[in-house]
C-alpha positions in Angstrom: -8.9 -5.2 9.8 -12.5 -4.7 9.0 -14.6 -1.9 7.4 -15.7 -0.9 10.9 -13.9 0.4 14.0 -11.2 2.5 14.8 -8.5 1.1 12.4 -10.9 2.1 9.2 -11.8 5.4 10.8 -7.8 6.2 10.8 -7.4 4.7 7.3 -10.2 6.7 5.7 -9.1 10.1 7.2 -5.7 9.5 6.0 -6.9 8.6 2.4 -9.4 11.6 2.4 -6.5 14.1 2.2 -5.4 12.1 -1.2 -9.0 11.1 -2.8 -12.0 13.1 -3.7 -14.9 12.1 -1.5 -17.4 11.8 -4.1 -15.6 9.1 -5.8 -12.9 8.1 -3.5 -11.7 5.6 -1.3 -14.6 5.7 1.3 -17.0 5.8 -1.2 -15.9 2.8 -2.9 -15.3 1.0 0.5 -18.9 2.0 1.4 -20.0 0.6 -1.9 -18.3 -2.7 -1.4 -19.2 -2.9 2.0 -22.9 -2.5 1.6 -23.8 -2.6 -2.1 -27.5 -2.4 -1.3 -27.2 0.8 1.2 -28.9 -1.0 3.7 -26.4 0.7 6.4 -25.3 -2.5 7.7 -21.2 -3.4 6.8 -20.6 -7.0 5.6 -16.8 -7.1 6.4 -14.8 -9.4 4.2 -12.0 -11.6 5.8 -9.0 -10.6 7.9 -6.3 -10.5 5.6 -3.7 -13.5 6.7 -0.2 -13.2 7.2 2.2 -13.5 9.6 2.4 -11.3 13.0 4.4 -8.3 12.7 6.2 -6.9 15.8 5.9 -3.2 16.6 3.1 -1.1 16.7 0.0 -1.5 14.4 -0.4 1.6 11.9 2.5 3.0 9.7 5.4 0.3 8.9 8.9 1.8 8.4 11.1 0.9 5.3 14.4 -0.4 5.1 15.8 3.1 4.9 16.6 3.1 1.2 18.7 0.0 1.1 17.8 -1.6 -2.6 17.4 -5.3 -2.6 18.5 -7.9 -5.4 15.6 -9.0 -7.5 17.1 -12.7 -6.8 16.0 -14.3 -3.8 18.0 -12.8 -0.5 19.1 -15.3 2.1 17.2 -13.3 5.2 14.3 -11.4 5.5 15.1 -7.6 5.1 15.5 -5.7 8.2 13.9 -2.8 9.1 15.0 0.4 10.2 13.8 4.1 9.9 16.3 6.6 8.7 16.4 9.1 5.7 17.5 7.3 2.8 20.0 8.9 0.3 17.2 9.8 -2.2 15.6 12.2 1.0 12.8 10.5 0.1 11.2 7.6 3.0 8.4 5.1 2.1 5.9 3.8 5.0 2.8 1.9 4.5 -0.5 2.4 6.3 -2.9 -0.4 7.7 -4.8 -2.6 5.2 -8.7 -2.2 5.0 -10.9 -4.5 4.1 -14.8 -4.2 2.7 -16.0 -7.4 1.0 -13.5 -8.8 -1.5 -11.9 -5.4 -1.9 -8.2 -4.6 -0.2 -7.0 -1.4 -0.1 -3.6 0.0 1.6 -2.1 3.8 1.7 1.5 3.9 1.1 3.1 7.3 2.1 6.4 9.2 0.5 7.7 11.7 3.0 10.3 14.2 1.7 12.9 13.4 4.9 16.0 15.7 3.4 16.9 19.3 3.9 16.2 19.9 -0.2 12.9 20.1 -2.6 12.3 16.7 -4.1 9.7 15.8 -6.9 7.6 12.8 -7.8 5.3 12.0 -11.0 3.7 9.0 -11.7 3.4 6.0 -10.2 5.3 3.8 -7.4 7.8 0.9 -8.6 6.5 -2.3 -6.8 7.8 -5.7 -6.4 5.9 -8.1 -3.8 7.6 -10.7 -1.9 6.2 -13.8 -0.2 6.9 -15.3 3.5 10.0 -16.5 2.4 11.3 -13.4 0.7 10.8 -14.7 -3.0 9.4 -12.4 -5.9 5.5 -13.2 -6.4 3.8 -13.5 -9.7 2.1 -10.3 -9.4 1.1 -7.7 -11.8 1.1 -4.4 -10.8 -1.3 -1.9 -12.6 -0.5 1.9 -12.9 -4.2 2.8 -11.8 -6.9 1.1 -10.3 -8.6 -0.5 -12.9 -10.1 -3.1 -13.5 -9.6 -3.7 -9.7 -12.1 -1.0 -8.5 -13.6 2.2 -9.5 -11.3 4.5 -7.3 -10.7 7.4 -8.7 -6.9 8.2 -9.9 -5.4 11.5 -10.1 -3.0 9.9 -12.9 0.4 11.2 -13.4 1.2 14.7 -12.6 4.2 16.7 -10.9 4.3 16.5 -7.0 6.8 18.6 -5.4 7.7 18.1 -2.3 9.2 20.4 0.2 11.2 18.9 3.2 8.9 17.3 5.9 5.9 17.2 3.2 4.5 14.0 1.9 2.6 12.3 -1.3 0.2 9.2 -1.2 -0.6 6.4 -3.4 -3.2 3.9 -2.6 -2.8 -0.1 -3.3 -5.9 -1.9 -4.2 -6.4 -5.9 -5.0 -9.2 -8.5 -4.6 -8.9 -11.0 -1.8 -8.5 -14.6 -3.0 -8.5 -17.3 -0.6 -5.0 -18.4 0.3 -3.9 -21.8 1.6 -1.7 -20.8 5.0 0.8 -23.5 4.0 1.6 -21.7 0.9 4.2 -19.5 1.4 4.0 -18.0 -1.9 0.1 -17.2 -1.8 0.3 -14.3 0.6 2.6 -11.1 0.0 4.5 -10.3 3.3 7.4 -7.6 1.9 6.6 -5.1 -0.2 9.5 -3.4 -2.0 8.4 0.3 -3.4 10.5 3.0 -5.1 9.2 6.3 -5.0 10.3 6.9 -8.5 11.6 5.0 -11.4 15.4 4.4 -10.9 15.4 5.2 -7.2 16.5 2.2 -4.8 13.2 0.3 -3.8 12.3 0.2 0.1 10.5 -2.7 2.0 7.7 -2.1 4.1 5.6 -5.0 5.9 2.1 -4.5 5.5 -0.1 -5.6 8.4 -2.1 -8.5 7.8 0.0 -9.2 4.6 -1.5 -8.9 0.9 -3.8 -12.1 0.3 -3.6 -11.4 -3.4 -3.1 -15.5 -4.0 -4.7 -16.3 -7.4 -5.9 -12.9 -8.7 -2.6 -12.1 -9.2 -3.3 -8.2 -9.7 -2.3 -4.8 -8.0 -3.5 -1.7 -8.8 -1.7 1.7 -7.7 -2.7 5.5 -7.7 -0.4 8.2 -8.6 0.9 10.0 -6.1 -0.6 12.8 -5.0 0.4 15.2 -2.4 -1.2 15.1 1.1 -2.8 18.1 2.3 -3.7 18.9 5.8 
């Protein structure tokens, strides 16, 4: 996915609901794509990864089924229903600007009572063989990028309301033959102690040897 086209417009519009426009994701991607402010974007290479069936855009979770920290024999099956926690996780399109990657992750209160988030998502990245990758998940986007982070704060969610975090990382050339070089399955827990739910980002997470994944704290989505 490049920084131009319909996918970028949809992604930036979604992110604008979460982050301040001046120092937010849109400004950071523009700075990465066109550091000299020439008005000509220079998209980075497309994030590699195996094709994913189904329509592009938001990817459903496993519906709240927690996964072992070992190596399951089969990849997780995707389903879309409301987990026991009442919080459903989904991911948006991966956007790229030069070496910077960004992906919105959304938690929706699909239950019947109020819920509350506070802080950062709990994340584990797995490769195409569903094995855990050696990825350090940061609470905050630095030192990866200057993207604004709201920091931990109470985020009340009524039924139907959503909160969002933005995942950021730096592109690293990966060997397509090395199934452990690119993240395919991302397990995300909305809160500490919640069972992780699995999403499959379109294009994968080409973190490779960089080994760093930054996250922003949950922030309520307003429309």
